[in-house]
DRENFI-327423 format. One line per 5 residues: their letters; for each residue x negated, y negated, z negated of N, C-alpha, C. Coordinates in pm, whole numbers, plus 50000, padded with zeros to 5 digits. Example, Ala and Ser with C-alpha at 12.3 -4.5 7.8 and 13.67 -1.06 7.14 Angstrom:
BEGIN
AS	48681 50569 49220 48770 50450 49220 48680 50330 49220 ~ 48715 50225 49292 48633 50106 49286 48710 49997 49213 $
***
This chain:
BEGIN
MAAAR	70612 79761 74622 70691 79836 74760 70676 79785 74873 ~ 70645 79648 74934 70610 79594 75043 70485 79680 75068 ~ 70392 79730 74991 70280 79766 75023 70306 79919 75075 ~ 70398 79976 75000 70403 80119 75023 70515 80149 75148 ~ 70580 80023 75195 70646 80047 75328 70563 80007 75414 $
RRIRG	70452 79952 75398 70364 79922 75491 70252 80028 75503 ~ 70192 80121 75415 70142 80227 75429 70222 80378 75500 ~ 70350 80340 75460 70444 80453 75566 70394 80389 75684 ~ 70475 80277 75756 70454 80257 75878 70327 80287 75945 ~ 70213 80254 75875 70082 80281 75894 70054 80414 75934 $
SVRAA	70128 80519 75867 70140 80669 75832 70166 80717 75988 ~ 70316 80649 76004 70383 80700 76120 70312 80665 76229 ~ 70260 80540 76266 70217 80488 76348 70080 80561 76388 ~ 70021 80616 76300 69883 80682 76331 69920 80840 76352 ~ 70055 80879 76331 70104 81012 76331 70129 81024 76500 $
WRGFV	70197 80895 76529 70236 80900 76672 70093 80887 76811 ~ 70017 80769 76724 69911 80808 76809 69795 80916 76773 ~ 69838 80999 76709 69769 81122 76700 69820 81231 76771 ~ 69961 81228 76828 70009 81267 76897 69953 81275 77053 ~ 69957 81117 77073 69915 81076 77229 69764 81141 77207 $
LSLAA	69690 81125 77143 69540 81185 77151 69544 81330 77148 ~ 69624 81406 77072 69627 81530 77117 69672 81581 77245 ~ 69754 81504 77311 69783 81536 77451 69662 81505 77540 ~ 69625 81410 77527 69502 81354 77610 69415 81470 77612 ~ 69378 81516 77478 69234 81616 77434 69262 81723 77516 $
LVGSL	69401 81766 77481 69448 81924 77532 69437 81921 77697 ~ 69520 81816 77739 69562 81797 77895 69432 81744 77966 ~ 69401 81625 77950 69297 81550 77986 69166 81598 77986 ~ 69087 81568 77869 68975 81645 77827 68946 81786 77873 ~ 69025 81870 77867 69006 82018 77887 68980 82039 78025 $
TLLVW	69078 81960 78080 69095 81997 78245 68996 81954 78319 ~ 68951 81798 78253 68846 81713 78331 68675 81809 78282 ~ 68644 81877 78189 68578 81943 78148 68555 82080 78211 ~ 68671 82140 78276 68666 82265 78370 68613 82213 78499 ~ 68667 82120 78573 68651 82024 78680 68516 82027 78687 $
ATLSI	68463 81935 78611 68296 81901 78580 68232 81993 78614 ~ 68281 82126 78511 68154 82201 78533 68193 82272 78661 ~ 68265 82288 78718 68255 82415 78856 68227 82264 78919 ~ 68275 82163 78963 68186 82060 79031 68021 82075 79005 ~ 67968 82045 78930 67825 82045 78903 67782 82198 78917 $
AAVPL	67823 82289 78887 67771 82404 78904 67776 82454 79089 ~ 67865 82390 79170 67890 82388 79310 67773 82286 79379 ~ 67702 82219 79296 67609 82116 79352 67488 82221 79470 ~ 67421 82303 79418 67356 82353 79468 67410 82433 79610 ~ 67535 82446 79600 67583 82526 79738 67618 82377 79818 $
GIGLL	67600 82264 79778 67626 82163 79886 67779 82120 79871 ~ 67865 82227 79806 68027 82156 79794 68031 82059 79678 ~ 67930 82072 79533 67947 81982 79447 67922 81838 79493 ~ 67797 81829 79562 67786 81694 79660 67904 81584 79676 ~ 68000 81688 79743 68117 81583 79774 68225 81609 79649 $
TTPGV	68215 81669 79578 68345 81642 79445 68284 81603 79355 ~ 68132 81618 79292 68099 81576 79185 68095 81412 79157 ~ 68068 81309 79245 68073 81164 79206 68229 81152 79164 ~ 68319 81199 79237 68450 81208 79193 68502 81228 79084 ~ 68478 81350 79057 68531 81418 78954 68488 81331 78833 $
LELVR	68316 81331 78822 68235 81246 78697 68286 81085 78696 ~ 68377 81035 78842 68387 80925 78802 68577 80903 78710 ~ 68603 81000 78738 68733 81056 78672 68721 81058 78517 ~ 68578 81111 78472 68535 81160 78317 68507 81009 78264 ~ 68447 80926 78357 68385 80797 78279 68524 80714 78258 $
RHANR	68635 80724 78349 68748 80664 78325 68816 80698 78218 ~ 68828 80822 78177 68881 80885 78081 68813 80841 77918 ~ 68690 80849 77934 68568 80811 77807 68578 80667 77786 ~ 68613 80583 77920 68630 80452 77883 68762 80394 77815 ~ 68875 80496 77845 69000 80446 77805 69009 80488 77653 $
RRLLA	68952 80621 77586 68900 80624 77475 68843 80526 77406 ~ 68760 80456 77458 68653 80360 77402 68736 80245 77360 ~ 68829 80195 77448 68957 80130 77426 69013 80134 77342 ~ 69086 80242 77342 69181 80268 77236 69093 80269 77079 ~ 68986 80352 77078 68899 80339 76958 68871 80219 76890 $
ADWAG	68846 80092 76990 68849 79940 76929 69016 79888 76936 ~ 69084 79939 77024 69251 79892 76976 69268 79937 76833 ~ 69298 80065 76838 69353 80137 76724 69300 80127 76590 ~ 69126 80142 76597 69097 80164 76477 68962 80076 76456 ~ 68917 79998 76550 68837 79885 76533 68705 79931 76508 $
VRIPV	68679 80067 76564 68589 80166 76601 68518 80115 76766 ~ 68376 80089 76745 68329 80015 76898 68239 80114 76934 ~ 68272 80168 77061 68147 80256 77111 68087 80209 77249 ~ 67978 80187 77240 67887 80157 77340 67922 80224 77466 ~ 67922 80122 77631 67966 80189 77766 67824 80177 77802 $
PYRPF	67741 80320 77782 67565 80292 77818 67572 80355 77950 ~ 67646 80304 78057 67602 80391 78201 67538 80313 78274 ~ 67430 80392 78306 67349 80325 78417 67414 80267 78547 ~ 67399 80141 78583 67451 80065 78712 67386 80152 78834 ~ 67475 80163 78970 67396 80189 79072 67341 80118 79153 $
PEDLR	67233 80125 79234 67133 80043 79310 67228 79958 79413 ~ 67238 79821 79427 67296 79742 79522 67260 79826 79678 ~ 67136 79875 79679 67122 79954 79847 67148 80085 79843 ~ 67252 80128 79774 67303 80266 79782 67348 80315 79909 ~ 67301 80410 79957 67340 80464 80139 67452 80476 80117 $
KGFLG	67496 80464 80259 67675 80544 80265 67666 80664 80344 ~ 67767 80722 80357 67810 80862 80419 67755 80980 80312 ~ 67696 81082 80392 67654 81181 80312 67513 81168 80206 ~ 67416 81110 80307 67317 81073 80218 67349 80969 80055 ~ 67457 80880 80100 67487 80813 80001 67542 80906 79882 $
QMQRT	67630 81019 79919 67651 81106 79817 67599 81200 79753 ~ 67487 81201 79814 67362 81301 79792 67301 81197 79670 ~ 67248 81083 79692 67218 80967 79590 67296 80928 79502 ~ 67421 80924 79538 67480 80907 79391 67501 81045 79300 ~ 67498 81121 79348 67521 81271 79250 67383 81248 79196 $
RLLLK	67253 81261 79265 67157 81265 79201 67136 81117 79094 ~ 67188 81038 79115 67194 80892 78980 67275 80982 78881 ~ 67398 81005 78919 67477 81056 78771 67422 81179 78717 ~ 67375 81268 78784 67308 81376 78691 67219 81336 78611 ~ 67159 81235 78672 67015 81218 78595 67006 81075 78485 $
DPATW	67147 81061 78465 67193 80957 78348 67226 81058 78246 ~ 67160 80977 78124 67198 81059 78017 67338 81051 77956 ~ 67408 80941 77983 67550 80893 77955 67648 81016 78008 ~ 67637 81079 78125 67667 81200 78202 67698 81315 78104 ~ 67591 81348 78060 67567 81474 77969 67680 81454 77856 $
RDLRW	67647 81324 77816 67728 81311 77679 67860 81300 77697 ~ 67907 81265 77846 68051 81264 77825 68105 81427 77821 ~ 68002 81492 77896 68079 81633 77905 68054 81699 77772 ~ 67948 81673 77712 67966 81711 77544 68085 81639 77485 ~ 68113 81531 77510 68247 81489 77448 68360 81550 77497 $
LLVDS	68369 81567 77608 68504 81666 77661 68494 81754 77547 ~ 68404 81836 77565 68394 81993 77493 68447 81948 77351 ~ 68393 81856 77287 68426 81812 77109 68554 81776 77115 ~ 68604 81662 77219 68730 81631 77217 68822 81739 77210 ~ 68826 81835 77301 68920 81976 77341 68940 82009 77221 $
TAGYL	68852 82037 77128 68807 82131 77012 68851 82071 76895 ~ 68723 82013 76836 68729 81938 76702 68811 81824 76712 ~ 68817 81749 76832 68918 81624 76829 69055 81624 76828 ~ 69073 81753 76920 69205 81796 76903 69299 81837 76794 ~ 69172 81892 76690 69242 81937 76591 69279 81841 76497 $
VSTLA	69204 81754 76492 69171 81635 76368 69315 81551 76452 ~ 69337 81494 76601 69477 81433 76581 69570 81526 76564 ~ 69554 81616 76572 69689 81702 76599 69719 81738 76451 ~ 69650 81729 76324 69683 81733 76205 69704 81583 76153 ~ 69659 81516 76218 69717 81353 76188 69866 81358 76242 $
AGLVL	69888 81403 76335 70059 81417 76377 70129 81478 76314 ~ 70062 81630 76299 70175 81719 76224 70201 81672 76093 ~ 70115 81616 75996 70147 81592 75860 70283 81496 75875 ~ 70308 81426 75954 70427 81338 75952 70568 81432 76047 ~ 70495 81461 76135 70603 81558 76218 70676 81691 76177 $
YPLEG	70561 81768 76097 70582 81912 76047 70700 81861 75924 ~ 70670 81767 75821 70762 81754 75743 70922 81710 75761 ~ 70916 81617 75889 71056 81604 75962 71122 81705 75960 ~ 71072 81825 76008 71127 81933 76090 71184 81994 75937 ~ 71084 81998 75833 71157 82060 75718 71266 81979 75653 $
FVLAA	71255 81836 75643 71366 81793 75610 71502 81810 75708 ~ 71479 81824 75820 71646 81888 75914 71638 82008 75885 ~ 71558 82068 75861 71616 82240 75795 71671 82247 75695 ~ 71635 82176 75603 71682 82164 75469 71793 82112 75437 ~ 71840 81998 75537 71976 81947 75533 72052 82019 75623 $
GLWRV	72024 82123 75693 72124 82202 75800 72142 82335 75694 ~ 72049 82375 75598 72077 82472 75505 72174 82439 75405 ~ 72174 82312 75389 72261 82259 75279 72401 82230 75317 ~ 72426 82206 75433 72540 82210 75489 72582 82349 75508 ~ 72507 82450 75539 72577 82563 75536 72596 82631 75405 $
FTDDR	72542 82578 75335 72553 82612 75160 72662 82591 75130 ~ 72749 82455 75141 72832 82395 75078 72925 82383 75138 ~ 72966 82445 75246 73058 82469 75338 73146 82601 75346 ~ 73295 82566 75321 73338 82701 75255 73397 82757 75408 ~ 73372 82686 75525 73412 82780 75633 73303 82868 75677 $
YWYGF	73172 82864 75635 73062 82923 75637 73070 83039 75575 ~ 73079 83031 75441 73042 83130 75350 73152 83165 75244 ~ 73253 83070 75247 73392 83095 75125 73339 83094 75033 ~ 73238 83013 74976 73227 82976 74843 73119 83062 74819 ~ 73079 83151 74905 72947 83211 74821 72801 83159 74891 $
VPVSD	72705 83135 74838 72569 83069 74837 72471 83163 74827 ~ 72398 83249 74927 72281 83332 74850 72182 83221 74782 ~ 72111 83272 74696 72015 83216 74602 71885 83205 74669 ~ 71873 83306 74779 71748 83326 74849 71728 83218 74975 ~ 71872 83188 75032 71877 83068 75112 71836 82969 75035 $
QATGL	71945 82924 74933 71919 82803 74867 71722 82746 74848 ~ 71680 82871 74800 71517 82845 74745 71462 82829 74868 ~ 71464 82912 74991 71415 82848 75149 71459 82699 75168 ~ 71578 82592 75127 71595 82518 75212 71546 82410 75095 ~ 71555 82459 74966 71462 82316 74882 71314 82343 74880 $
AAAGL	71262 82469 74919 71116 82497 74957 71070 82413 75084 ~ 71131 82401 75155 71107 82335 75310 71110 82214 75271 ~ 71247 82160 75205 71221 81984 75180 71117 81988 75096 ~ 71066 82059 74982 70957 82017 74912 70831 82033 74962 ~ 70826 82134 75059 70679 82126 75146 70672 81993 75238 $
GLVLF	70775 81944 75294 70803 81860 75373 70755 81726 75285 ~ 70816 81726 75204 70763 81606 75096 70624 81571 75067 ~ 70584 81715 75003 70457 81701 74986 70343 81668 75108 ~ 70367 81701 75200 70266 81697 75343 70296 81580 75392 ~ 70418 81491 75354 70459 81342 75415 70368 81271 75323 $
GVGVL	70368 81319 75202 70297 81228 75080 70127 81225 75130 ~ 70094 81329 75199 69965 81363 75195 69912 81268 75363 ~ 70012 81306 75423 70014 81203 75567 69989 81043 75513 ~ 70095 81003 75451 70108 80865 75389 69944 80833 75350 ~ 69873 80934 75290 69754 80885 75228 69618 80891 75313 $
VNERL	69650 81016 75418 69544 81026 75522 69542 81011 75663 ~ 69654 80977 75673 69694 80969 75868 69572 80889 75913 ~ 69573 80727 75870 69520 80638 75919 69362 80670 75936 ~ 69298 80745 75821 69173 80781 75791 69147 80896 75911 ~ 69234 80968 75935 69238 81115 76022 69204 81046 76181 $
LRAHF	69289 80911 76196 69285 80885 76320 69151 80817 76342 ~ 69096 80758 76232 68959 80648 76263 68864 80784 76249 ~ 68865 80906 76185 68787 81025 76176 68756 81053 76336 ~ 68871 81060 76395 68885 81138 76543 68821 80994 76657 ~ 68796 80887 76615 68739 80796 76687 68582 80790 76637 $
LLARS	68545 80819 76534 68417 80834 76473 68334 80936 76516 ~ 68443 81068 76533 68361 81153 76584 68344 81148 76746 ~ 68446 81095 76819 68408 81066 76975 68279 80970 76957 ~ 68261 80841 76901 68146 80778 76891 68043 80852 76855 ~ 68024 80940 76783 67896 81026 76754 67857 81138 76826 $
VLAPT	67933 81140 76944 67894 81208 77074 67858 81111 77202 ~ 67936 81019 77217 67929 80932 77316 67806 80828 77315 ~ 67795 80784 77171 67726 80664 77172 67572 80716 77184 ~ 67488 80606 77252 67347 80653 77282 67242 80674 77152 ~ 67186 80759 77178 67076 80753 77031 66992 80623 77054 $
PQEEL	66924 80581 76910 66876 80459 76874 66770 80414 76965 ~ 66700 80538 77018 66591 80490 77102 66650 80444 77278 ~ 66749 80525 77272 66815 80514 77424 66891 80374 77415 ~ 66934 80322 77299 67017 80203 77307 66902 80104 77288 ~ 66805 80100 77216 66673 80007 77215 66616 80001 77367 $
ARRID	66588 80097 77415 66554 80066 77581 66662 79985 77675 ~ 66750 80054 77645 66873 79979 77696 66903 79830 77690 ~ 66900 79799 77555 66898 79655 77514 66766 79545 77576 ~ 66669 79618 77571 66538 79588 77633 66558 79516 77787 ~ 66588 79635 77839 66635 79620 77980 66750 79515 78031 $
RLTET	66843 79533 77948 66946 79404 77972 66907 79306 77942 ~ 66818 79256 77805 66766 79133 77806 66663 79108 77868 ~ 66584 79161 77881 66485 79108 78049 66571 79095 78164 ~ 66665 79167 78197 66739 79121 78315 66834 78975 78303 ~ 66889 78997 78173 66993 78835 78144 66901 78699 78122 $
RHEAV	66759 78744 78071 66680 78660 78045 66636 78577 78231 ~ 66604 78659 78295 66577 78599 78395 66675 78526 78509 ~ 66818 78615 78432 66950 78505 78498 66990 78391 78435 ~ 66922 78380 78327 66979 78274 78233 66853 78145 78316 ~ 66749 78190 78305 66663 78104 78379 66687 78028 78493 $
DTAAL	66734 78131 78566 66789 78083 78699 66926 78005 78702 ~ 67003 78072 78616 67122 77964 78609 67115 77833 78536 ~ 67023 77837 78431 66981 77674 78385 66938 77587 78463 ~ 66843 77632 78580 66759 77578 78667 66864 77509 78773 ~ 67008 77579 78815 67116 77549 78912 67183 77502 78841 $
ELRRI	67188 77483 78699 67303 77383 78611 67216 77267 78608 ~ 67096 77260 78596 66997 77111 78615 67037 77030 78739 ~ 67016 77137 78831 67031 77082 78984 67171 77043 78964 ~ 67255 77070 78929 67383 77043 78933 67399 76897 78890 ~ 67346 76911 78759 67372 76785 78676 67283 76647 78745 $
ERDLH	67180 76696 78809 67107 76609 78875 67202 76515 78990 ~ 67246 76654 79073 67320 76617 79198 67432 76518 79132 ~ 67484 76534 79071 67685 76472 79019 67623 76338 78967 ~ 67526 76315 78861 67453 76198 78854 67400 76103 78975 ~ 67337 76160 79033 67282 76083 79206 67418 76030 79279 $
DGAQA	67514 76136 79287 67631 76123 79377 67746 76030 79304 ~ 67742 76058 79175 67848 75993 79091 67806 75860 79037 ~ 67798 75887 78880 67760 75784 78817 67671 75683 78844 ~ 67542 75741 78905 67410 75675 78949 67486 75534 79040 ~ 67520 75616 79155 67597 75547 79269 67669 75415 79217 $
RLVAM	67754 75475 79128 67837 75331 79101 67774 75237 78974 ~ 67668 75288 78927 67600 75195 78854 67526 75096 78943 ~ 67460 75146 79072 67377 75071 79137 67464 74970 79226 ~ 67594 75006 79217 67689 74929 79306 67737 74818 79209 ~ 67757 74862 79101 67794 74757 78991 67675 74656 78985 $
GMSLG	67553 74711 78967 67455 74618 78984 67457 74519 79100 ~ 67452 74569 79200 67460 74463 79316 67593 74367 79298 ~ 67689 74386 79248 67800 74336 79242 67788 74217 79136 ~ 67709 74261 79012 67653 74127 78939 67572 74059 78993 ~ 67469 74103 79112 67405 73997 79154 67463 73926 79260 $
AVEAL	67569 73967 79339 67646 73875 79385 67737 73752 79299 ~ 67780 73826 79193 67827 73678 79098 67757 73607 79083 ~ 67610 73625 79046 67502 73520 79016 67508 73415 79127 ~ 67526 73493 79234 67516 73374 79347 67672 73299 79399 ~ 67776 73350 79345 67890 73300 79364 67964 73223 79263 $
IEKDP	67881 73233 79152 67974 73162 79018 67952 73015 79006 ~ 67884 72942 79087 67883 72802 79115 67940 72782 79227 ~ 67915 72840 79348 67989 72805 79470 68123 72827 79519 ~ 68164 72932 79463 68297 73005 79449 68340 73059 79353 ~ 68377 73031 79211 68443 73090 79110 68530 73186 79133 $
QQAKK	68637 73181 79228 68745 73277 79272 68695 73379 79275 ~ 68580 73385 79391 68540 73487 79459 68470 73592 79351 ~ 68393 73516 79233 68304 73546 79156 68397 73621 79068 ~ 68511 73602 79029 68616 73629 78948 68635 73788 78990 ~ 68655 73785 79147 68724 73931 79198 68608 74010 79169 $
VLAMA	68490 73965 79213 68364 74068 79208 68355 74114 79065 ~ 68339 74035 78967 68344 74088 78853 68469 74198 78791 ~ 68576 74167 78834 68663 74256 78818 68659 74389 78885 ~ 68580 74398 79021 68524 74509 79057 68405 74602 78984 ~ 68328 74510 78979 68232 74589 78861 68263 74639 78759 $
RESSA	68386 74572 78700 68466 74647 78548 68513 74751 78597 ~ 68572 74771 78721 68649 74888 78754 68512 75011 78799 ~ 68422 74958 78855 68329 75063 78880 68258 75100 78737 ~ 68222 75043 78645 68187 75053 78500 68276 75174 78415 ~ 68392 75118 78431 68496 75222 78363 68493 75348 78468 $
EALAE	68477 75344 78600 68492 75494 78653 68354 75557 78630 ~ 68243 75480 78638 68122 75547 78580 68123 75606 78446 ~ 68195 75544 78350 68195 75610 78192 68278 75731 78225 ~ 68413 75731 78296 68439 75818 78286 68416 75946 78353 ~ 68319 75942 78476 68260 76060 78520 68151 76096 78444 $
LRDLV	68070 76006 78363 67953 76082 78274 68027 76141 78138 ~ 68168 76098 78121 68226 76193 78004 68266 76324 78059 ~ 68310 76310 78179 68335 76454 78239 68205 76541 78277 ~ 68110 76472 78282 67964 76522 78281 67958 76619 78139 ~ 67950 76540 78060 67930 76573 77926 67997 76701 77866 $
RGIHP	68159 76662 77928 68260 76755 77874 68217 76877 77929 ~ 68144 76918 78074 68123 77021 78160 67982 77087 78117 ~ 67901 77003 78012 67801 77073 77960 67832 77113 77844 ~ 67889 77055 77716 67927 77077 77612 68039 77012 77591 ~ 68188 77057 77562 68295 77015 77532 68286 76938 77407 $
PVLAE	68351 76805 77395 68306 76735 77249 68421 76812 77159 ~ 68532 76845 77161 68609 76908 77071 68548 77043 77058 ~ 68453 77114 77105 68394 77228 77068 68283 77200 76982 ~ 68223 77078 76961 68112 77014 76896 68183 76997 76777 ~ 68287 76928 76773 68358 76865 76688 68468 76959 76600 $
RGLGD	68506 77035 76629 68626 77120 76582 68629 77244 76604 ~ 68500 77309 76670 68477 77452 76652 68566 77529 76754 ~ 68531 77633 76770 68572 77765 76889 68732 77759 76906 ~ 68769 77761 76750 68912 77803 76779 69025 77682 76845 ~ 68966 77559 76806 69071 77440 76834 69029 77431 76971 $
AVRAL	68853 77419 77006 68824 77416 77141 68927 77517 77248 ~ 68943 77657 77221 69006 77736 77297 69157 77687 77294 ~ 69230 77642 77213 69356 77606 77174 69387 77486 77296 ~ 69282 77385 77288 69285 77255 77371 69277 77315 77525 ~ 69183 77400 77559 69190 77458 77671 69346 77554 77732 $
ALRMP	69384 77632 77652 69491 77704 77685 69585 77593 77692 ~ 69607 77473 77648 69740 77363 77660 69694 77313 77802 ~ 69611 77387 77895 69570 77288 77981 69608 77366 78118 ~ 69653 77514 78057 69672 77608 78139 69808 77603 78194 ~ 69843 77658 78322 69967 77654 78380 70099 77774 78355 $
FASEV	70056 77843 78208 70121 77928 78153 70119 77935 77988 ~ 70222 77989 77976 70276 77975 77801 70147 78056 77751 ~ 70079 78011 77613 69967 78061 77566 69997 78066 77392 ~ 69887 78197 77378 69916 78150 77207 69768 78212 77158 ~ 69713 78143 77084 69583 78152 77051 69553 78205 76896 $
GAELA	69521 78276 76879 69501 78311 76729 69325 78291 76654 ~ 69297 78267 76565 69150 78219 76534 69149 78242 76408 ~ 69060 78347 76396 69035 78388 76225 68859 78356 76231 ~ 68796 78270 76179 68659 78254 76183 68658 78209 76028 ~ 68574 78249 75952 68526 78227 75841 68402 78077 75826 $
GRADA	68369 78072 75973 68276 77939 75951 68230 77924 76117 ~ 68101 77868 76123 68081 77822 76235 67992 77901 76308 ~ 67962 77993 76435 67849 78026 76528 67780 77931 76570 ~ 67648 77999 76599 67578 77870 76649 67612 77806 76778 ~ 67537 77682 76783 67600 77604 76928 67613 77697 77036 $
AVESA	67503 77752 77050 67507 77821 77184 67556 77927 77222 ~ 67600 77995 77097 67697 78146 77111 67818 78080 77128 ~ 67879 78010 77068 67979 77887 77057 68032 77826 77202 ~ 67929 77793 77269 67940 77751 77423 67943 77839 77475 ~ 67892 77976 77510 67903 78096 77599 68037 78133 77567 $
AYFAV	68093 78168 77435 68207 78218 77426 68315 78111 77484 ~ 68289 77993 77474 68390 77865 77522 68433 77869 77675 ~ 68303 77895 77731 68296 77899 77851 68342 78034 77930 ~ 68301 78160 77860 68383 78288 77934 68507 78294 77919 ~ 68567 78245 77773 68733 78232 77778 68774 78133 77897 $
SETLT	68690 78051 77895 68750 77908 78021 68775 78015 78139 ~ 68659 78062 78202 68667 78129 78299 68760 78275 78304 ~ 68780 78322 78191 68885 78447 78182 69005 78391 78204 ~ 69055 78250 78147 69199 78205 78167 69207 78131 78308 ~ 69066 78077 78338 69100 78045 78480 69139 78153 78607 $
NAAKH	69059 78243 78563 69095 78397 78658 69242 78438 78653 ~ 69285 78411 78541 69413 78448 78516 69513 78362 78595 ~ 69482 78239 78574 69588 78117 78653 69562 78147 78800 ~ 69456 78178 78840 69459 78189 78990 69487 78336 79050 ~ 69485 78421 78962 69472 78579 79041 69566 78654 79022 $
SGADR	69605 78652 78844 69694 78749 78767 69845 78734 78797 ~ 69903 78574 78881 70063 78560 78844 70112 78564 78706 ~ 70007 78588 78567 70091 78595 78473 70166 78457 78435 ~ 70285 78492 78337 70313 78357 78287 70297 78334 78114 ~ 70248 78460 78075 70206 78417 77929 70049 78512 77895 $
VQVDI	69996 78444 77823 69842 78478 77792 69838 78442 77600 ~ 69777 78599 77550 69748 78581 77441 69596 78587 77428 ~ 69534 78495 77348 69413 78468 77271 69398 78532 77136 ~ 69269 78609 77153 69259 78647 76960 69121 78648 76923 ~ 69078 78562 76867 68925 78506 76800 68895 78583 76671 $
RHTDS	68818 78659 76672 68791 78682 76483 68645 78741 76486 ~ 68623 78727 76387 68472 78744 76365 68451 78916 76264 ~ 68401 79007 76327 68429 79162 76243 68298 79191 76287 ~ 68231 79281 76163 68132 79351 76211 67973 79280 76285 ~ 67976 79165 76187 67869 79096 76266 67870 79067 76386 $
ALRIT	67973 79061 76452 67986 78993 76596 68113 78927 76588 ~ 68105 78819 76717 68191 78753 76750 68305 78811 76880 ~ 68439 78881 76832 68521 78953 76934 68616 78874 76990 ~ 68635 78864 77081 68761 78785 77136 68832 78873 77230 ~ 68976 78866 77253 69047 78921 77324 69135 78832 77401 $
VIDNG	69124 78852 77521 69222 78820 77626 69341 78899 77691 ~ 69455 78881 77651 69550 78944 77735 69669 78865 77813 ~ 69648 78896 77931 69757 78827 78045 69896 78944 78050 ~ 69990 78880 78103 70093 79003 78151 70123 79013 78302 ~ 69998 78988 78352 70005 78937 78530 69995 79081 78606 $
RGGAV	69992 79070 78711 70005 79235 78775 69886 79302 78774 ~ 69763 79276 78730 69663 79372 78709 69576 79364 78789 ~ 69464 79496 78796 69410 79525 78914 69272 79433 78900 ~ 69242 79384 78763 69086 79298 78789 68984 79390 78780 ~ 68899 79394 78845 68787 79471 78816 68661 79388 78824 $
VGGGS	68517 79479 78736 68392 79373 78739 68301 79402 78860 ~ 68267 79337 78900 68177 79368 79034 68243 79278 79156 ~ 68147 79280 79246 68178 79233 79386 68190 79125 79356 ~ 68064 79001 79302 68102 78897 79312 68213 78805 79212 ~ 68290 78905 79158 68408 78831 79106 68350 78741 78965 $
GLSGI	68461 78651 78938 68415 78565 78812 68416 78650 78684 ~ 68440 78789 78677 68449 78854 78544 68271 78935 78537 ~ 68203 78931 78647 68075 78954 78662 68000 78823 78615 ~ 68031 78719 78632 67956 78595 78556 67990 78568 78431 ~ 68101 78627 78398 68110 78634 78248 68047 78730 78175 $
ERRLG	68015 78829 78262 67935 78939 78173 67777 78888 78163 ~ 67746 78835 78306 67603 78829 78271 67585 78706 78180 ~ 67697 78597 78150 67700 78503 78065 67658 78532 77900 ~ 67753 78664 77892 67719 78734 77769 67605 78796 77750 ~ 67555 78868 77841 67449 78950 77856 67323 78875 77761 $
TFDGV	67325 78744 77822 67213 78643 77765 67222 78668 77614 ~ 67321 78666 77550 67299 78653 77406 67337 78831 77354 ~ 67296 78934 77443 67298 79060 77401 67485 79094 77385 ~ 67541 79006 77415 67692 79065 77425 67748 79155 77545 ~ 67889 79194 77492 67932 79288 77607 68080 79251 77651 $
MAVSS	68152 79293 77744 68252 79281 77764 68326 79403 77828 ~ 68460 79445 77794 68518 79541 77853 68644 79511 77891 ~ 68678 79601 78033 68839 79517 78119 68922 79585 78116 ~ 69036 79589 78055 69128 79711 78101 69225 79645 78172 ~ 69241 79688 78289 69368 79591 78388 69401 79736 78506 $
PVGGP	69503 79789 78454 69591 79871 78531 69698 79822 78641 ~ 69679 79866 78759 69758 79805 78871 69912 79787 78811 ~ 69964 79669 78776 70093 79654 78739 70085 79545 78599 ~ 69983 79608 78555 69919 79492 78426 69958 79583 78291 ~ 69929 79542 78170 69885 79416 78160 69734 79401 78203 $
TMVTM	69653 79285 78148 69513 79267 78175 69467 79244 78016 ~ 69348 79350 77993 69300 79283 77847 69150 79289 77851 ~ 69099 79185 77844 68958 79167 77851 68911 79127 77696 ~ 68808 79192 77639 68771 79231 77540 68619 79178 77574 ~ 68579 79050 77487 68405 79024 77456 68392 79013 77314 $
EIPCE	68253 79053 77291 68202 79056 77199 68058 79008 77220 ~ 68004 78926 77131 67852 78890 77102 67809 78879 76959 ~ 67700 78966 76948 67657 78980 76820 67588 78858 76730 ~ 67666 78792 76631 67644 78663 76568 67658 78654 76418 ~ 67604 78582 76340 67657 78558 76198 67718 78398 76205 $
LS	67810 78411 76102 67861 78249 76094 67800 78209 75992 ~ 67811 78071 75994 67748 77963 75879 67819 77954 75787 $
***
């Protein structure tokens, strides 16, 4: 009985989501398809040079929103294969020309346009079917109930009930019951089919994906080497300025004790106490340094408990859920831990959130982490933000990150790292 109730709730939820998707396909996708077609057609006339970048940016936002819904509602991952703009992009009209040229040369742009066409036709039909299998039966039940009241109320019929109208009411109820049963069985599959259809159009070809991964790994390899060199210099500097200086001072104090222990025992005791304090401080600094390289709780208890301990130190209420059947490689766990740490730190500094949820799970041979805060939103990747650093850190392991942060919140950061659990 409980399984049947869950199935019915899932079907109704899928119907509502299908209704939302049908509106998005009919209004958003169809409108953007018309705008983008007219704008690109006007490029030779010069007008399209001004309008095409803005219209295609709206198209990409619309497609990215569908990617987020695909991951959230159906667990379908759709890659984001857009080519980045060069940093030395010009400004003014020449910049518009360059931006338009780069957008039209990007294969992902044309896949987006094909998806708009597919989404406003086949995608609309699939999502409408998912919604109609539940919403239409409700209409049938209401019609049957209304006719039944008319049939049994003498004020309407004075005891006379036409047989044809009885058959109409019963047929409407029976058809609604059958369609509702079909909806319970197939609605969630229809919703997933809608997103799989979108992925079949939006996802790059295997050759394009391989070339993109090679370029990305080449770039992130250089960044990883530079980051490792900077990290080594930081460790060397911290050792030189912190623990090493204290150990040198402690050695000098012990030398002074040797000279004072017979002449002035009381002063020797004071110097020994100072040396003991210096040793304790040096040990604490070494522990902090080691914790910054690889937290002991991460090595001992795994990613889930390490993130829980991290969240407890944050200045907001937190809820951490971890469903991991094993341990990932130490390097992957470390990258994931520090990515979550940077995300929580950004939320504490900039979002104004008072509650954060972290979900960690391993699905489809990938470690998937979602961080949601109820802050003010408006977070963007790029411009030297902390999110760019997270993206580079994940890119070293062929990982990806998606950010949804509308103004007013909430902010959802989703990270994925391909890996297997031991």
